[in-house]
N, C-alpha and C positions, 0 to 999 in steps of 0.2 A: 216420791222424793221427800214429801212433807214429813213422812215418818221414818224414812230410811236412815237418816243421820241423827234422829232424836235420841237423847239419853233417857231411858225409862227411869222414873223416880225410884230410888232405892237400889239402883244398880251399882255394883262395885266395878268401877271402870278401870280397864287396862288399855292404855293407848296403843300398846303393841298389837291389839286386836283390830286397829283401824289403819288402813293403808292410805297414807297421805298422797300416794301417786295414783290412786284409783281414777279411772276415766269414765266409769258408768256405762261401759260398753259402746261409747261413742268416740269419734276421732275429731280433732280440732277443725279439720277442713270440711267436715260433713255439713251440708246445707241445713240439716236438721238442727244442729247446734245453733247456728245463726238464727234460724226461724224461731226456735224455742225461746232463745234469749230475747229476741226482739218482741215476740208476742208477750212474754212475761212483763217486759218493761212497759209496753203499751197498756196492758190491763192494770198494772200497778198504778199508773198515772190516773186511770179512770177511777179506781177505787179510792185513791187519795183525794181526788176532787170531791167525791161523795162524802168522805169522812170529814173534810174541811167544812163542807156545807152543813153537814149534820151537826157538828160542833159540840158533841157531848162525850166523845171517846178519844183516846190518844194511843200512840204506838211508840214503844221504846225499843230500839235495836242496839244491842251491846256486842261489840267486836273485841275479842281478845286473841292474842297470838304471841308467839316468840318474835323477837326482832326480825324484820324482813318477812314476816308471815303473810303480808298482803292486806293489811287493814286499809291503808290508803288506796290501794288499787281497787278494793271492793267498793269503797265509798265512791271513787271516781267512776267506775263502770256500772255498778248496779244502781246506785242512788241517782244516777243521771236521768233515770226515768221518772223522778219525782219533781214536783214543783217546789222550787226553793222558797216560795212564799210561805209554805207551811211545813218545811223540813229544814232542820238545823243539825249541824254536826258540832259536837263538843269533844275536845281532846283533853285528857287529864294527865298532867305532867307531875313532877315532884311537888308535893304539897308546899304551899307558902307558909311562912311563919304564922300568919293569921289562921290558916286552915288547920295547922297543927295544934292550935289552942282549942279546937273543937273536936267533937267525936268524928270518926273517920267518914261517916255518912253525911256530915253537915254540908260539905261542898258539893256532894252528889245531888242531894235533894233539891238544891237551888236550880238544877238544870233538868229536872223532870219535865217531860213535855206537857204543855197545856192542852186542853180539850181541842180536838180538831187537828192537832199537829203530830208530826213524826219527829222524834229526836234520835240521833245516832250518836252513841258513845264510842269514841276511838280510845280504847282502854276505859277503865271504869273503877267502881268500888272494889272490883275483884283484884286490883293491884295490891290491896291491903291484905289479901290472903294468898298472894302469889309472890311478888317481889319482896314484900315485907316479911313473909314467912321464910323464903329462901335466904334472904340476907339477915334474918334474925333481928329485925328492927322492933319486933314485939315478942312478948313471951309466948310459949306454946299455949298457955291457958287463955291468953287474950285472943290468939288466932282461933282457937276452938269456939270461943264465944261469938266471934265475928261471923262464923258460918250461920249460926242461928239468927243473929242480928240482921244479916243480909236477907235471909229467908223471910223474916218478919217485915222488913222494909219493903221487899218486893210484893209481899202479900198485901200490904197496905196500899201500894200503888195500884195493884190489880183491882182491889175492892173499890177503888175510887175511879175506875174506868180506864186504866192504862193496860194495854196488852203488851207483854214483854217477850222479846225474842233474844236469845243469847247464842252467839256463834263463837266457837273456838275454831280458828282457821289453822288446821293441822298440817304443818310442814315437817319434812324430815330434816335431820341434822345436815345431811349432804346437800340438800336443796338450799338450806340457809347459807351454807358455805359458798355456794355458787352465787347467790344473790349478794352476799357481802363483798365477794371479789368484784362483782360487777359494779357495785357502788364505788369502790376505790378506783376502778379502771375507767369509769365514765365521769368526766368532769361535771356534767349536769347533775349527777347523782351524789357526788362526794359530800355535799352538805348534809346528807342523811346519815352518813357514817360517823360513829363515835367510838372511841376506844373502849368504852364501857360495854359495847356490844360483845366484844371478845371475852370480857370478864364473865358476862352472863352465859356465854357459850360454853365456857369451861364447866359451868354448873348445870349442863343440859339434863343429866339424869335427875337431879334434884328438882329442877323446874318441871320435868315431866311428872314426877310424883306429886308436886304441888297442884298441877293441873288435874291430875286424876282425883285428888281429894276434893277439889272444887267441883268437878263434874259429878262425883259420887254424892256429895253432901248438899249441893244446891240446885240440882236439876229437879224441878217440881212440876206438878201437873199445871200449875198456874203460870210458871215461868221456866219453860224447858230450855235445856242446853242442846245445841246441835254441834256435832263434831264433823266439820266439813273438810274433805280432802283438798289441800291447797297447794300441792306441788305444781299442779297445772293451773294457771290462772283462769283459763276458760272454763274448766270444771268447777272451780270455786265460784266464779261469777254466776254460772248457770244454776248451781245448787242453791246459792243464797237467794237469787232472784225467784226461783221456783218456790222456795219455802216462804219467802216474804209474800209472794202473790197468793199462795194457798192460805196464809194467815189472814190477809186482807179479805179474801173471799169468804173465809169462815166468819169474820167480823160482819161482813155484808152491810156496810153503812148505807143508809137511805137518804136520798135527797129530801129536804123538808118540803112540806106542802106549800104551794105558792099562795100568796095573798088572795083572798076571795074577791071575785068580781073582775078579774083581769080580762076575761073574754070580751067584755063590753067596752074596753078602753080603746079609744082611737087617738093616735098620736099624729098631730098635724105638723 
């Protein structure tokens, strides 16, 4: 699963080739699904503890999706296996007037994870080549420059000890409609609904093209994109957890050596 959903650098991506309703050959009620997910969360916690103690590397997780794509749900269910002492979540909304007076990466860099920590971006700098592109808030030339600027920014983070994972949570237009209807019908969820969601929905094909450009131009060996099927929440959660676990295992953080002479200490 670590490689199954990874976008190979240089690939020309067509999202029509990815089934958002894929189940990986499993069923929701299978004990195997529960066991795999629980085991992944347990091991993630262990690796995170090692990384925190090691204190020299960081992990950045980027979540992008259409509205109702499952970013919040992924954070709630997958990141629950992580210790909040060394894991933070940052959501990026519409830029403030101050942020707009700087380059588009200025506000992002301030939230890059420090050594020993995991940072989760709920939306990210990719909004500046997705929404900004679709809504034509920047010129086509500026958008083209941003792909390279993003690649260079992520290269710099990686060279300074940050591992980067990028997930596109891929849902179908029909599934989005169901989730938006559910938001309106459920009083506890109505606060999540905004009229602008429907405006973006009308531009679905344009957004899909923008996502395809992002995936094709910014999936690199050092900072790969993963297109995760997200119509089924349990498939999404298992896939993200397994990829995250495999990445932490590849990083293989080590506990630091204890202080010398501890064996002879007697505590009265």
